[in-house]
N, C-alpha and C positions, 0 to 999 in steps of 0.2 A: 663733396666733402673730401678732405685728405684722410685716407683710410688709416694712415699710420698715427696721425696726431688727433684725429676726430674733429678737426676744425672744419666748420662750415665755410666754404670759400665763396659760394654764390647761391643766391636764392631769389627767385621771382615768384611770389605767391606759393612758395614751396611748402608752407605750413597748412595750406588749404586742402581739407579732405575732398577727394574727387574720384570719379570713376576710373578704374585701373585698367580695364581690359585684361588681357591674359598675364600682365605683370602680377596679378593676383596669385598666379601659380607659384611664385617664389614664396609668398606667405604660406600657401598651402603646403609646400614642401617642407618649410621650416617647422610648421605646426606638426605635420606628420612625423618628422624626425624627433621632435620633442616629446610628443605624446606616445608614439608607437615605437620609435627606434628604427634604425636602418635595417635591422635583422628581422623585424616582425613580418610574419606571413599571415595570410587571411584564408581561413578554411572554407570549404564547401563540403557538406556531409550528406550522407544518406542514412535515414533511420528506418527501423523496422517496427511498424505499429502492430504487427500480428495479423492473422487472418488474411494474409496475402496483400496487405497494404504497405507500401514503402513510400518514404518522403524524401524529396530532394530539398535540402535546406541551405539557403544562401546566407552568407554573413558579410556580403558586400564586395565579393570579388567579381568585378565586371569582366575580367580577362578570361574567365572560364570558357573554354572553347569547345565547339562541336567537332573540331578537328578537320575542317574543310578549308584550311587557310586561316591565318590570323595576323593582325597587325602587332601582336604581342608575342614575339618569339620566346619559346620556353614556357608558355602558359599551360596550366593544368587542363585536362580534357575530360569531357563526359565519357569518353571511351574508357579512361582509367577508372572512373567511378563504376561504370557498368560492368567491367571485368571483375572488380572487387565484389560487386553484388552477386554476380554469377558464381564466383568462387564460394561465397558465403551461403547462398541459397541452394546451390546444386540444382536439382530437378524440381524443387518446390516452386509452385507457380506464383506469379504476381497477378493479382486480380484488380488492383487499383493503384494509381500513382498520385501522390500529393506534391504540389509545387508550393514551397513555403518561402515567401519573400517578406515575412513579417518581422524581420530583425529590426527594421524601423518601419514606420507607417507608409504604406503604399500611397496614402492620400497626400503625402508630402513629396511626391515624385517630381513635380514640375512647378517651378516658381513662376508666378504670373508676370514677372517682369521680363521673362525670356520670350523672344519672338518665336512663335510656333514654327516658323520657317527653319529655325535651327534644328528642329527634329525632322521635319520633312525633307530638307536638303541633306541633313545627315551629319551635323556637327555635334549634336547633343542628344543623348537618350533620355527618356524618363528615368529618374534616379531611383532605382529599386534595389533592394538588398540581394535579389536573385535575378540574374540575367546571363545570357550566353553571348560571347563575342561582342560585348558592348551593345547588344541588340542590333547590330548592323545587318542590313539586308544582304550585303556582300561582306563577309567577315574579313576578307583580305584587303578591303579598301578603307583607308582611314576616314574618308568622308563618304558616308553611305546612309541612305534613308533608314530611320528607326521607326519602331512600331508604337502603338498605344498600349501594348500588353506584353512587356518584356517577361513578366513572370510566367504567363501562359505559354509563350513561345519557348521559354527555357524548359518547361515541363514537357512540351511536345518533342523537343530535341532530345531530352533525356530518354523518353520512351523509344525513340528511334535508336539511340545508343544501346539500350537494353535489348532490343530486338536483334541488333547486329552482334551483340555479345552472346546471343543464344538463351536469354532468360525466358523461361517458359511462361506463356500467357501474356507477355508484355505487349504483343501486337494488338490485342483487343482490350487492354486495360485503359479505362477512362482516366483522364487527368483532371484533378480538382485543385483549385487554389485555396489554401487555408494554412493555418498554423499546424505543425505536426503535434501529435499527442504523445510522442515517444522520445525518450532520450537514449534509446538503444541504437548506437551508431554501428552500422555494418559496412560503411565505406567512407573514405575521406581523402580529399586532395587539398593541397595548399597552394596559394598563390606564390609567385616569386617574392623575394624580400622587398620591403618598402624602398630600399636603396635602388634596386633594379627598376622598380615601377617609376620612381622619380626620373631615372635615366631614360625611360621610355616616354614619359610625359613631357618633360621640359623641352627637348629639342624639337619635337613635333607639335607642341602646344595642344596636347590631347585633353579635351574637355572631360571625356568619360573618366579617365584616370583621376583627374583633379576632383571631380565630384565624389568619386569613390573614396579617395583618401580623406577628403573633408568629412564625409559622413562616418567613415570608420573611426576617424580620430574623435569625433563627437561621441560616438557610441562607447568607445573604449575609455573616454574621459568621464563617462557616467552621465552624459548630457542627452542621451536618447537617440542620437543620430538625426536630429531634426535640423532643418534649414535655420529655424529661429534660434538655435543654440550656437550657431557658428561664431557670432561676434564674441560671445563670452569665452568659447573654447579657444579661439585664436588669440584673444587678448591674454588669457592666462598662459598659454604656451609661449607666445612671443616675448612676454615680459621676462621670461627666463633667460633670454639672450641679452638682457641688459638694455632693451629698448622700451620706450614708453608708448603703449598702444592707446592712450587716451584719445577718444574722438574717432576711432576707426569703426566702420560699419561693414560687416561681412555678410553679404546675401548668399553667396555661393562660393565654391572652391575654384571655379574656372575663371571668374572675372567677367562672365558673360552679361551679368546684369548691370544696367546703367545706374542702379541704385546703390551699388557698392561705393564706399567712400573711404579712401586711404590717401593720405597726403604723400606727395613726392618726397618730402623730408623724411617721413617714416620709412619709405622704401630705401632711401640712401643710408639711413642709420642702420637698418637691418643688414644691408650689404657689408657693413664693416665687419661684424663677426663672420659673415660668409667668406670674405676674403681671407680671414685667418683660419678658417676651417674649424671654428669652435663648436663643440658639442655636436659633432657629426655633420656640420654644415658644409664640410668639404665635399660631401656628396653632391650638394647643389652647385657649388662653385665649379666642379669639374664637368658638369653637363650643360651649363649655360651656353647658348649659341654664341659663336665667335664671328665677329664682323668679317664678311667676305669669305668665310671659311666653312661654317657649319650651321645646321639647323635652319631656323627661320631667318637668320641673318646671312645666309650663304650668298644671296644675290644682292646684298645691300653694301653701302659704302663704296660707291663707284665715282668716277670722274674726280672732281676736286676734293672729295672726301676719301679717296683711295689710300691716302697715307695712313689712315687709321685702321686699315684692314689687318686683321689678326691681333688687334690691340684692345678691342672692346668685347667684353664678355657680358652678355645682357639678355634678358627676356623681353621679347616683343609682346605688344598687346594690340588687338584690333577688334573693336565693336563698331557698330554703325555711327556712334556719336563720339568716338575717341580712338586715337592711336597713341600708343605709349611705348616707352623703352626704359628699362631700369636694370642696373647691374654695376660693373666696375670696369675701370679703364687702366691699362698699363700705359701711362702717359709718356710722351716723347722724352721728358727730362728724367724718367725713372720713377716719378711719383706714382703711387697707386691711388686712384680716385674712385669714390663711389658716387652714384648719381641716379636720378630718375627724372625723366622729362615726359610731360603729358601734352599732347596736342588735342584739345577739346573742341569739337564742333567743326573742325576743318575736314575737307575731303581727304581721302586716303592718298590720292595722287599728289596733293600739296603737302600732306603731313609727313610722309616717309622721307623725302629728301630734306625737309626742314629738320626733322629729328636727327638724321644722319649728320647734317651740317653742324648743328649745335654741339653734338657729341664729338665730332671730329675737332671742332674748335677747342673743346675742353681738353682733348687729347694733346693738342699742340701747346696749350697754355701750361698744362701740368700744375705744378705747385704754385705757379704765378697767377693762376686764375683768381680773379677778383670781382667783386660786385660792381665795380665801376664800368 
């Protein structure tokens, strides 16, 4: 598409909804910016239930860190919470600890269309409202095996932080998973702003942040934070950018499910307000990987396609059954183009150079691109 005129210059099955891979993260970013706003932060709290029981309560911030390294620089820590608890309780003992991940249903943590290998290899955690370090076994590694009990692990890590902060009784306090019975907040930390989280998610294609922003957007939109709600939540939010979401199916925030269905045409249309920075979308435009320069495109656009290096700003996508690319192009003739190309069913080895080649060809054509 010509981003200035809105004219569609070329389409080949472009209106057909299909699996997106991680190009879905552009929709997730736009939805989060519409529903939450770039300045929104996500709390994690500690409540005092009395009689020596305190509760760690998650509200969807998967970046909360145990403080032993993190892939999310600037994330809030359990140490900060534990120090607040110590300051509040003084020498009063803690006899039991609650881990509360009930802000959305724990039963909705894993979508059946996701390969289990995504968790065991370490691309995707179970999506719970309470977890620490994205539930990574190695919190400093982007790809790291995840567990089957993020909430319980968060509770155990919190207990360790309480012990380190000198909270009396914490070392022997049992951890129980349930909803807290108290609204009496004695400690609280906040995530970094949504705009910062998008800046951490998009260049590295972080699935954890994508699912977190999707579920928090659903919850704040009044839709319960469920996976089943995402199509409606995204459609409502994205319609506000002047695009027509009819026919989209949103299974998850990351694009990991092959059951997602969004047409390349829809992505290209959404990229028009992205290029203009409308309604906060400049946040997304500024962090898209750049061909041959940054993020997941840093090693792409080589050889015959090298003339487009530095000129393509786009999100990559990769699942077993599809490789995708969507964003905008600063074309050779000065035209700004928006685009999305999907390679469905091809091997990654074949798909990536083909995607680069057709995108580089669009760069060379610019405003002269035509369906012929």
